[in-house]
N, C-alpha and C positions, 0 to 999 in steps of 0.2 A: 497724731497730735496729742497734746496733753488736754484733758477734758476737765471742765469744772465739776462735773458729777462723775466721780471716780468709783465705778461699781466694784472694781477689783481692790480698791483701797491700798494701792502700792505705788501710785504716781508714775507708772511706766507709760511709754508711748503706746497709743492704740490706733488701729486702722479707723480713720474717720473720713467724712465727706463734709465739704463746706457748702452750705445752702445759701443761695442768693434768691431773694424774693423781690419782685416789684409789686406794689399794691396801690390801689386807688379806692379810697373810702373803705379800707380794710378788706377789700376783695383782692385776691391774688390774680394778677393779670399776666405775670410772667415769672418763670423760675428757671434756674440753672443749678447744676451740681458740679462742683469742681473738687480737685484733690490737692489744692494749694492751702497752706496754713494761714495765709494772710488774705485780706479782702482786696488789697491794692491791685493785684494782677487779675481780678475776676470781673471788673467793671466792663471792659471792652467786650469780652465774650458775652456778657449778660445783655449789653445793648445790641450787639449783633443778633442775638437770639430774638430780641424784641422785633427787630427789623424783619427777620425771617418769618415771624408769625403774623405781623400786622402790615408788612409791606413798606414800613417807614420807621425812622427812629422817633422816639418820643420828643415832643416839643420842649419839655423840661425834664430835668433829672435832679433829684434831691438826695444827698447822701452824707453820711457822717465823715469824720476825719480819716477813717480807715481807708478811704478811697481817694484821698487827695494826693495825687502824684502828677509830675510833669507830663507823663505819657497819657494819663487819663484826661487832664485838662486840654492837652493838644488834640486829643481825639474828639471831645465834645465840641471844641471850637471848630474843627474841620467839618464836622457833621452838622453844624449849626444847631446844636442842642444848648439850650440855656441851662447851664450847670450850676446849681446851688450846692456846691460840693466844698465842704470844709477842708482845711489843711491842718496838719498836726498842731500848729501853734496858734490856731485861730482864737481860741478862748483865752489862752495865756497872754497873748499880745494885747488883749483888752484891759489887762490889769494895770494898775498904777505902777507896780514894781517893774513890770516889763517896759512900759513906756518911758520911764525915767532912768533906766539903766544905761548910762552913757557908754559903757564898755561893750555892750552887745553890738555885733556887726550890723544887725538890722536897724540900729539907731544911728549909724554913721551916715553923714551927709554924702550923697553921691552927686557929682557934677557930670551930667551926660555930655556936655560940650567938650570937656577935657578928658572924659572917661577916667575919672579918678575919684577916690573917696577921701574923706578927711577924718582923722582919728580924733579922740576926745580932746587932745591938746591943740587941734586945728592944723596938724601937720598933714601935708598932702601924701596920699598913698597912691603911688603910680602903678599902672598896670605893668606887670613883668612877664606875662605870658598867658597862654590858653592851654586847655587840655580837653580831652574827650574820654568818655567812658561809656560802657554799655551796662544796662540793667540785666536782670536775669531773663527778661523777655526779649532782649536784643535791641531795646530802644536806646538810641545814642543821645547822650547828654553832653552839652558843651559848657565848660566852666572857665571863668577868668580868674587870674590871681593878681592881687594887689599887695604891694609891700610898702611899709613906712620907710622913711629916709634915715631917721636916727632916733632910736629908742633909748640910747644910753643916757643915763642921768635924768630921764623923764620922771617928774614927781608923781605921775599917774600910772607908772608901769606896774605897780603892785596889784592893781585891779584890772589891768589891760591884758597882759599875757605873761606867761612864765617861761616861755621858750628862750633859748639863747639867740642873740642877734636881733634882727628887726622883725616886727610883727608882720605876718602874711595872712591875708584873708582870702577866702574862696567864695566866688559868687556865680550863681547860675542865673543870668539875666533873663532868659526865657521863662524860667520857673517863677522868678520874681514878678514878671509881667502877668503871668497867669494867676498868681496869688493875689495881685492887686485887683485884677478883674473879678476874681471870686470874692474878694473882700468887699468890693463895691456892691456886688449882687447880694451877698449875705447880710449886709448892714442896711440894705434898702428896706422900705416898708413891705414890699413883696417878699423879700428874703426873710424877714422876720416871720411872716405868715407861713412860709415853707418850712422854716426851722421849727416852728411850733407844731405844725401838722405832722412832720415826719415821725417823731416818736409815738404820737397818738395813733398813727396809721400803721406803719410796718411793725413797730415793736409790739403793739397790741395784737397783731396777727400772729407773730411768733409766740406770744404769751398764751394765746387761746389754743394754739396747736399743741404746745408743750405742756401747759398746766391743765387747762380744762379738758382737752382730749387725751392727755396722758401719753402723747407720742414723744418719746425721748431717745429711742434707739431704732435703727433700721432693722427689719427682719430679714432682708435679702442681702446678697453679696454681689459685688460687681457693679460698676458704674451704670451700665445700661439698666439693670434691674432696680437700682436705687433711684434712677430718674423716673421710672414708672411708678415706684412707690411714692416718690415725692409728688408726682402728678395726682395720684389718687388722694393723698392727704390734702392737697390744695383744693381738689374738687370737693371733697367732703366739707372742708372749711367754707368754701363759697356757697354750697348748698345750704349749710346750716345758717349762714348769714341771710340767705333769701327767705328761709322759713321763719327766721326771727323777725 
């Protein structure tokens, strides 16, 4: 990975591990170590680790937008976990600029009865097909394609699309359903409390370990040894919280 703190001062890729912590009142209650560069593919493994340790999945899970994916939303729904998990555009879509941008696909009106969208000019965009694709983890996603009937001479085409021919949009309806469910949870009074608590809880834990305890680099090599080292630093953090 590329690291924020580049001790070699050359910007090259370095062997790293991705830490995942679950905290409760700044106590580390679960941790996992992965070798993936993004957080998106680490959530399911982390929740499975929680089940292995405690015999059940957590009742709720709060996470930032780095964990918002269809696969993760599907997993927490199937395991009946109340997921306060942001998606990448959650904060951006709250802005006035986003809400009133008529050219954004997210703002096109969808008619579920006729399974069609309407473009900014009110033209019906009919469904022209479906497709499937798999993520890096093997999770299968289903997408639908909708095409406008006639974009030629449209006075709004300058801001709508630049491609030749008629505009085509791609929609993952299952993901949109999950995002709406997450949106309702995150904007609820309970969701606001979870969103305020998350950075004060888990981010403060990382800050204490890295800044106050000066732990910034692993001293051992190999995933198994790094997991042991992670457990020791988590234990030291929890013990210091009890003494405090």
